[in-house]
FIKOLZA-1660 file (N, C-alpha, C; in steps of 0.1 Angstrom, whole numbers, plus 5000, padded with zeros to 4 digits):
% residues 82
   i   px   py   pz ch aa at
   1 9044 0910 2251  A  M  N
   1 9046 0924 2255  A  M CA
   1 9032 0930 2258  A  M  C
   2 9030 0936 2270  A  E  N
   2 9018 0942 2273  A  E CA
   2 9020 0957 2276  A  E  C
   3 9011 0966 2271  A  T  N
   3 9011 0980 2273  A  T CA
   3 8997 0985 2275  A  T  C
   4 8996 0997 2281  A  D  N
   4 8983 1003 2282  A  D CA
   4 8979 1009 2268  A  D  C
   5 8966 1008 2265  A  L  N
   5 8962 1014 2253  A  L CA
   5 8962 1029 2256  A  L  C
   6 8969 1037 2247  A  R  N
   6 8970 1051 2249  A  R CA
   6 8959 1058 2241  A  R  C
   7 8956 1070 2244  A  T  N
   7 8946 1077 2236  A  T CA
   7 8953 1086 2226  A  T  C
   8 8948 1084 2213  A  E  N
   8 8953 1093 2202  A  E CA
   8 8941 1099 2195  A  E  C
   9 8930 1091 2194  A  Y  N
   9 8918 1096 2187  A  Y CA
   9 8907 1100 2197  A  Y  C
  10 8907 1094 2208  A  D  N
  10 8897 1097 2218  A  D CA
  10 8900 1110 2225  A  D  C
  11 8890 1117 2229  A  N  N
  11 8892 1130 2236  A  N CA
  11 8896 1129 2251  A  N  C
  12 8896 1117 2256  A  R  N
  12 8900 1116 2270  A  R CA
  12 8915 1116 2271  A  R  C
  13 8920 1120 2283  A  A  N
  13 8934 1121 2285  A  A CA
  13 8940 1107 2286  A  A  C
  14 8933 1097 2290  A  S  N
  14 8938 1083 2293  A  S CA
  14 8926 1074 2294  A  S  C
  15 8929 1061 2293  A  F  N
  15 8919 1051 2297  A  F CA
  15 8922 1045 2311  A  F  C
  16 8931 1051 2318  A  Y  N
  16 8934 1048 2332  A  Y CA
  16 8936 1034 2335  A  Y  C
  17 8944 1027 2326  A  G  N
  17 8948 1013 2328  A  G CA
  17 8937 1003 2326  A  G  C
  18 8925 1007 2321  A  K  N
  18 8914 0998 2319  A  K CA
  18 8915 0991 2306  A  K  C
  19 8923 0995 2297  A  A  N
  19 8925 0989 2284  A  A CA
  19 8940 0986 2281  A  A  C
  20 8943 0974 2278  A  K  N
  20 8956 0969 2276  A  K CA
  20 8958 0963 2262  A  K  C
  21 8970 0964 2256  A  V  N
  21 8973 0958 2243  A  V CA
  21 8984 0948 2246  A  V  C
  22 8982 0936 2241  A  I  N
  22 8992 0925 2243  A  I CA
  22 8996 0921 2229  A  I  C
  23 9009 0920 2226  A  I  N
  23 9014 0915 2214  A  I CA
  23 9020 0901 2216  A  I  C
  24 9015 0891 2209  A  E  N
  24 9019 0878 2210  A  E CA
  24 9023 0873 2195  A  E  C
  25 9035 0874 2192  A  G  N
  25 9039 0870 2178  A  G CA
  25 9033 0880 2168  A  G  C
  26 9025 0875 2159  A  N  N
  26 9018 0883 2149  A  N CA
  26 9004 0887 2152  A  N  C
  27 9000 0885 2165  A  K  N
  27 8987 0887 2170  A  K CA
  27 8987 0899 2180  A  K  C
  28 8979 0909 2178  A  T  N
  28 8978 0920 2187  A  T CA
  28 8964 0919 2193  A  T  C
  29 8963 0919 2206  A  I  N
  29 8951 0916 2214  A  I CA
  29 8947 0929 2222  A  I  C
  30 8934 0932 2222  A  L  N
  30 8929 0943 2230  A  L CA
  30 8922 0937 2242  A  L  C
  31 8926 0940 2254  A  I  N
  31 8920 0936 2267  A  I CA
  31 8913 0948 2273  A  I  C
  32 8900 0947 2275  A  S  N
  32 8893 0958 2282  A  S CA
  32 8886 0953 2294  A  S  C
  33 8889 0959 2305  A  Y  N
  33 8884 0954 2318  A  Y CA
  33 8886 0939 2320  A  Y  C
  34 8898 0935 2317  A  N  N
  34 8903 0921 2319  A  N CA
  34 8896 0911 2310  A  N  C
  35 8890 0916 2299  A  T  N
  35 8883 0907 2289  A  T CA
  35 8889 0909 2275  A  T  C
  36 8893 0898 2269  A  Q  N
  36 8897 0900 2255  A  Q CA
  36 8886 0904 2246  A  Q  C
  37 8885 0916 2241  A  V  N
  37 8874 0921 2233  A  V CA
  37 8877 0921 2218  A  V  C
  38 8890 0922 2214  A  A  N
  38 8893 0922 2200  A  A CA
  38 8907 0918 2198  A  A  C
  39 8910 0914 2185  A  F  N
  39 8924 0912 2182  A  F CA
  39 8926 0914 2167  A  F  C
  40 8938 0916 2163  A  I  N
  40 8942 0917 2149  A  I CA
  40 8953 0907 2147  A  I  C
  41 8950 0899 2136  A  E  N
  41 8960 0888 2132  A  E CA
  41 8960 0887 2117  A  E  C
  42 8972 0887 2112  A  N  N
  42 8974 0886 2097  A  N CA
  42 8966 0896 2090  A  N  C
  43 8966 0909 2095  A  G  N
  43 8960 0920 2088  A  G CA
  43 8945 0920 2089  A  G  C
  44 8939 0912 2097  A  K  N
  44 8924 0911 2099  A  K CA
  44 8920 0914 2113  A  K  C
  45 8911 0923 2115  A  A  N
  45 8906 0927 2128  A  A CA
  45 8893 0918 2131  A  A  C
  46 8892 0914 2144  A  V  N
  46 8881 0906 2148  A  V CA
  46 8876 0911 2162  A  V  C
  47 8863 0913 2163  A  L  N
  47 8857 0917 2176  A  L CA
  47 8851 0905 2182  A  L  C
  48 8853 0903 2195  A  N  N
  48 8847 0892 2202  A  N CA
  48 8833 0896 2208  A  N  C
  49 8828 0908 2206  A  G  N
  49 8816 0913 2211  A  G CA
  49 8816 0927 2215  A  G  C
  50 8805 0932 2219  A  W  N
  50 8804 0946 2223  A  W CA
  50 8799 0946 2238  A  W  C
  51 8807 0950 2247  A  F  N
  51 8804 0947 2261  A  F CA
  51 8798 0959 2269  A  F  C
  52 8802 0971 2265  A  S  N
  52 8798 0983 2271  A  S CA
  52 8801 0995 2263  A  S  C
  53 8796 1007 2266  A  T  N
  53 8800 1019 2259  A  T CA
  53 8815 1022 2260  A  T  C
  54 8820 1020 2272  A  T  N
  54 8834 1023 2275  A  T CA
  54 8843 1013 2267  A  T  C
  55 8839 1000 2267  A  T  N
  55 8847 0990 2259  A  T CA
  55 8846 0994 2244  A  T  C
  56 8835 0999 2240  A  G  N
  56 8834 1004 2226  A  G CA
  56 8844 1015 2223  A  G  C
  57 8846 1024 2232  A  R  N
  57 8856 1034 2230  A  R CA
  57 8870 1028 2229  A  R  C
  58 8873 1018 2237  A  H  N
  58 8885 1011 2236  A  H CA
  58 8887 1004 2223  A  H  C
  59 8877 0998 2218  A  I  N
  59 8877 0991 2205  A  I CA
  59 8879 1001 2194  A  I  C
  60 8872 1012 2194  A  K  N
  60 8873 1022 2184  A  K CA
  60 8888 1027 2183  A  K  C
  61 8893 1030 2195  A  E  N
  61 8907 1035 2196  A  E CA
  61 8917 1025 2190  A  E  C
  62 8915 1013 2194  A  F  N
  62 8924 1002 2190  A  F CA
  62 8924 1000 2175  A  F  C
  63 8912 1000 2169  A  L  N
  63 8911 0999 2155  A  L CA
  63 8917 1010 2147  A  L  C
  64 8914 1023 2151  A  L  N
  64 8919 1034 2145  A  L CA
  64 8934 1035 2145  A  L  C
  65 8940 1032 2157  A  Q  N
  65 8954 1032 2158  A  Q CA
  65 8961 1021 2149  A  Q  C
  66 8954 1011 2146  A  N  N
  66 8959 1001 2137  A  N CA
  66 8955 1002 2123  A  N  C
  67 8949 1013 2119  A  G  N
  67 8946 1016 2105  A  G CA
  67 8933 1010 2100  A  G  C
  68 8924 1007 2109  A  F  N
  68 8911 1002 2105  A  F CA
  68 8900 1012 2105  A  F  C
  69 8890 1011 2097  A  K  N
  69 8879 1020 2098  A  K CA
  69 8871 1017 2110  A  K  C
  70 8867 1028 2117  A  A  N
  70 8859 1027 2130  A  A CA
  70 8850 1039 2131  A  A  C
  71 8839 1038 2124  A  E  N
  71 8830 1050 2124  A  E CA
  71 8818 1049 2134  A  E  C
  72 8812 1037 2135  A  S  N
  72 8801 1035 2144  A  S CA
  72 8801 1021 2149  A  S  C
  73 8793 1018 2160  A  K  N
  73 8792 1005 2165  A  K CA
  73 8787 0996 2155  A  K  C
  74 8776 1000 2147  A  K  N
  74 8770 0991 2137  A  K CA
  74 8781 0988 2126  A  K  C
  75 8788 0997 2122  A  Q  N
  75 8799 0995 2111  A  Q CA
  75 8809 0986 2117  A  Q  C
  76 8814 0988 2129  A  M  N
  76 8825 0980 2134  A  M CA
  76 8820 0965 2136  A  M  C
  77 8808 0963 2142  A  L  N
  77 8803 0950 2143  A  L CA
  77 8801 0943 2130  A  L  C
  78 8796 0950 2120  A  K  N
  78 8794 0944 2107  A  K CA
  78 8807 0940 2100  A  K  C
  79 8817 0949 2101  A  N  N
  79 8830 0946 2094  A  N CA
  79 8839 0937 2102  A  N  C
  80 8838 0937 2115  A  Y  N
  80 8848 0929 2123  A  Y CA
  80 8842 0919 2133  A  Y  C
  81 8829 0919 2134  A  G  N
  81 8823 0910 2144  A  G CA
  81 8824 0896 2140  A  G  C
  82 8823 0887 2150  A  K  N
  82 8824 0872 2147  A  K CA
  82 8811 0868 2141  A  K  C
% end
């Protein structure tokens, strides 16, 4: 199942279709600008990298919506980076 990432914590009205969430079994994947940038599997979040400021906003929103701490780029990369 694929849906647009909606904004709940970000102050923008929308991400205008640039961020997608795909659910495959027990894995939830974040796609930003057609690139898989993060996923959550078995209760663990993993970032595949930090590609841009906008992608960072997508990652932060994705993590917060799924109950993870997302305070700063440094914290997110430390806690969830590969």
